[in-house]
NUZAZA-58397 format. One line per 3 residues: number of its first residue (from 0); their letters; for each residue z, x, y negated of N, C-alpha, C. Coordinates in Angstrom, 1 decimal. Layout:
// NUZAZA-58397
NUM) a) Z X Y Z X Y Z X Y ~ ...
***
This chain:
// NUZAZA-58397
0) xxx) -18.6 -11.0 3.8 -18.1 -10.0 2.9 -17.5 -8.8 3.6 ~ -17.9 -7.6 3.3 -17.4 -6.4 4.0 -16.1 -6.0 3.5 ~ -15.3 -5.4 4.3 -14.0 -4.9 4.0 -14.0 -3.5 3.4
3) xxx) -13.3 -3.3 2.3 -13.2 -2.0 1.6 -11.8 -1.5 2.2 ~ -11.9 -0.2 2.6 -10.7 0.4 3.2 -10.1 1.4 2.2 ~ -8.8 1.7 2.4 -8.1 2.7 1.5 -7.6 3.8 2.4
6) xxx) -7.9 5.1 2.0 -7.4 6.2 2.8 -5.9 6.4 2.5 ~ -5.1 6.5 3.6 -3.7 6.7 3.4 -3.3 8.1 2.8 ~ -4.1 9.0 3.0 -3.8 10.4 2.5 -4.2 10.6 1.1
9) xxx) -5.5 10.4 0.7 -6.0 10.7 -0.6 -6.1 9.4 -1.5 ~ -5.9 8.2 -1.0 -5.9 7.0 -1.7 -7.2 6.6 -2.2 ~ -8.3 7.1 -1.7 -9.6 6.8 -2.1 -10.1 5.5 -1.4
12) xxx) -11.0 4.8 -2.0 -11.6 3.6 -1.4 -12.9 4.0 -0.7 ~ -13.1 3.5 0.5 -14.3 3.9 1.2 -14.9 2.7 2.0 ~ -16.1 2.7 2.2 -16.8 1.6 2.9 -17.6 2.1 4.1
15) xxx) -17.0 2.1 5.3 -17.7 2.6 6.4 -18.7 1.7 6.9 ~ -19.6 2.1 7.8 -20.6 1.2 8.3 -20.0 0.0 9.1 ~ -20.7 -1.1 9.1 -20.1 -2.3 9.8 -19.8 -2.1 11.3
18) xxx) -20.6 -1.2 11.9 -20.3 -0.9 13.3 -19.1 0.1 13.5 ~ -18.6 0.6 12.4 -17.5 1.6 12.4 -17.9 2.9 13.1 ~ -19.2 3.2 13.2 -19.7 4.4 13.8 -20.7 5.0 12.9
21) xxx) -20.5 6.2 12.5 -21.5 6.9 11.7 -22.7 7.4 12.7 ~ -23.9 6.8 12.5 -24.9 7.1 13.5 -25.4 8.6 13.6 ~ -25.5 9.2 12.5 -26.0 10.6 12.5 -25.0 11.6 13.1
24) xxx) -23.7 11.3 12.8 -22.7 12.2 13.2 -22.1 11.9 14.6 ~ -22.4 10.7 15.0 -21.8 10.2 16.3 -20.3 10.3 16.2 ~ -19.8 9.8 15.1 -18.4 9.9 14.7 -17.8 8.5 14.5
27) xxx) -16.7 8.2 15.1 -16.1 6.8 14.9 -15.3 6.8 13.6 ~ -15.6 5.8 12.8 -14.9 5.6 11.5 -13.5 5.0 11.8 ~ -12.6 5.2 10.9 -11.2 4.8 11.0 -10.8 3.8 9.9
30) xxx) -10.0 2.8 10.1 -9.6 1.9 9.0 -8.5 2.5 8.2 ~ -8.0 3.7 8.5 -6.8 4.2 7.8 -7.1 5.6 7.1 ~ -8.2 6.2 7.4 -8.5 7.5 6.7 -10.0 7.6 6.4
33) xxx) -10.3 8.4 5.4 -11.7 8.6 5.0 -12.3 9.7 6.0 ~ -13.5 10.2 5.6 -14.1 11.2 6.5 -13.7 12.6 6.3 ~ -12.8 12.9 5.4 -12.4 14.3 5.1 -11.5 14.7 6.3
36) xxx) -11.7 16.0 6.8 -10.9 16.4 7.9 -9.4 16.5 7.7 ~ -9.1 16.9 6.4 -7.6 17.0 6.1 -7.0 15.7 6.1 ~ -7.7 14.7 5.7 -7.2 13.3 5.7 -7.0 12.8 7.1
39) xxx) -8.0 13.1 7.9 -7.9 12.7 9.3 -6.7 13.2 10.0 ~ -6.4 14.5 9.9 -5.3 15.1 10.6 -4.0 14.6 10.1 ~ -3.9 14.5 8.7 -2.6 14.0 8.1 -2.3 12.6 8.5
42) xxx) -3.3 11.7 8.4 -3.1 10.3 8.7 -2.8 10.1 10.2 ~ -3.5 10.8 11.1 -3.2 10.6 12.5 -1.8 11.0 12.8 ~ -1.2 12.0 12.2 0.2 12.4 12.4 1.1 11.3 11.9
45) xxx) 0.8 10.8 10.7 1.6 9.7 10.1 1.6 8.4 10.9 ~ 0.5 8.1 11.4 0.4 6.8 12.2 1.1 7.0 13.5 ~ 1.1 8.2 14.1 1.8 8.5 15.3 3.3 8.4 15.1
48) xxx) 3.8 8.9 13.9 5.2 8.8 13.6 5.7 7.4 13.4 ~ 4.9 6.6 12.7 5.4 5.3 12.3 5.3 4.4 13.5 ~ 4.3 4.5 14.4 4.2 3.7 15.6 3.7 2.3 15.4
51) xxx) 3.0 2.2 14.3 2.3 0.9 14.0 0.8 1.0 14.2 ~ 0.2 0.0 14.7 -1.3 0.1 14.9 -2.0 0.4 13.6 ~ -3.2 1.0 13.8 -4.0 1.4 12.6 -4.4 0.2 11.8
54) xxx) -4.8 -0.9 12.5 -5.2 -2.1 11.7 -4.1 -2.6 10.8 ~ -2.9 -2.6 11.3 -1.8 -3.1 10.5 -1.5 -2.2 9.3 ~ -1.6 -0.9 9.5 -1.4 0.1 8.4 -2.5 -0.1 7.4
57) xxx) -3.7 -0.3 7.9 -4.9 -0.5 6.9 -4.7 -1.7 6.1 ~ -4.2 -2.8 6.7 -3.9 -4.0 5.9 -2.8 -3.8 4.9 ~ -1.8 -3.0 5.2 -0.7 -2.7 4.3 -1.3 -1.9 3.1
60) xxx) -2.1 -0.9 3.4 -2.7 0.0 2.4 -3.6 -0.8 1.4 ~ -4.4 -1.7 2.0 -5.3 -2.5 1.1 -4.5 -3.4 0.2 ~ -3.4 -4.0 0.8 -2.6 -4.9 0.0 -1.8 -4.1 -1.1
63) xxx) -1.3 -2.9 -0.8 -0.6 -2.1 -1.8 -1.6 -1.6 -2.9 ~ -2.8 -1.4 -2.6 -3.8 -1.0 -3.6 -4.4 -2.1 -4.4 ~ -4.1 -3.4 -4.0 -4.6 -4.5 -4.7 -6.0 -4.9 -4.3
66) xxx) -6.5 -4.4 -3.2 -7.8 -4.8 -2.7 -7.8 -6.0 -1.9 ~ -6.7 -6.2 -1.1 -6.7 -7.3 -0.2 -5.5 -8.2 -0.6 ~ -5.8 -9.4 -1.1 -4.7 -10.3 -1.5 -4.0 -9.8 -2.8
69) xxx) -2.9 -10.4 -3.1 -2.1 -10.0 -4.2 -1.1 -8.8 -3.9 ~ -1.0 -7.8 -4.7 0.0 -6.8 -4.4 1.4 -7.3 -4.6 ~ 2.3 -6.7 -3.9 3.7 -7.2 -4.0 4.3 -6.7 -5.3
72) xxx) 4.9 -7.7 -6.0 5.6 -7.4 -7.2 7.0 -7.9 -7.1 ~ 7.9 -7.3 -7.9 9.3 -7.8 -7.9 9.4 -9.2 -8.5 ~ 10.3 -10.0 -8.0 10.4 -11.3 -8.5 10.8 -11.4 -10.0
75) xxx) 10.1 -12.2 -10.7 10.5 -12.3 -12.1 11.9 -12.9 -12.3 ~ 12.5 -12.6 -13.4 13.8 -13.1 -13.7 15.0 -12.4 -13.1 ~ 14.7 -11.4 -12.3 15.9 -10.6 -11.8 16.3 -9.6 -12.8
78) xxx) 17.6 -9.6 -13.0 18.2 -8.7 -14.0 18.4 -7.3 -13.4 ~ 18.3 -6.3 -14.2 18.5 -5.0 -13.7 20.0 -4.8 -13.4 ~ 20.3 -4.0 -12.4 21.8 -3.8 -12.1 22.4 -2.9 -13.2
81) xxx) 23.7 -3.2 -13.4 24.4 -2.4 -14.4 24.5 -3.1 -15.7 ~ 23.8 -4.2 -15.9 24.0 -5.0 -17.2 25.2 -5.9 -17.0 ~ 25.9 -6.0 -18.1 27.1 -6.9 -18.1 26.7 -8.3 -18.2
84) xxx) 27.3 -9.2 -17.5 26.9 -10.6 -17.7 27.4 -11.2 -19.0 ~ 26.8 -12.2 -19.5 27.1 -12.8 -20.8 28.5 -13.4 -20.6 ~ 29.3 -13.3 -21.7 30.6 -13.9 -21.7 30.6 -15.4 -21.8
87) xxx) 31.6 -16.1 -21.3 31.7 -17.5 -21.3 31.7 -18.0 -22.8 ~ 32.4 -17.3 -23.7 32.6 -17.8 -25.0 31.2 -17.6 -25.8 ~ 30.5 -16.6 -25.4 29.2 -16.4 -26.1 29.2 -15.6 -27.3
90) xxx) 30.4 -15.3 -27.9 30.4 -14.5 -29.1 31.7 -13.7 -29.2 ~ 32.0 -13.2 -30.4 33.2 -12.5 -30.6 34.4 -13.4 -30.9 ~ 35.5 -12.9 -30.5 36.7 -13.7 -30.9 37.6 -13.0 -31.8
93) xxx) 38.5 -13.7 -32.5 39.4 -13.0 -33.4 40.5 -12.4 -32.7 ~ 40.8 -11.2 -32.9 42.0 -10.5 -32.3 42.9 -10.2 -33.4 ~ 44.0 -10.9 -33.5 45.0 -10.6 -34.5 46.3 -10.1 -34.0
***
């Protein structure tokens, strides 16, 4: 099964050749950006700033897009901050 990649700049899905080289263009495909020149320059700058290998960033992008494995979701059952906890009595009391 071939891997579908996600561009980090424009978030499009793309399927490069299995050899990761475009034969007519003599151009090396990347796992983190599509073939658009603006995506190439923007993503190369971002990868250099983060300092993580391209393969790792490609895996993160696929997972975030839901293409590779399950996307990360917040744990169920967590209450939002700012809500008051339920009282121990559970109801109103008489104040006289």
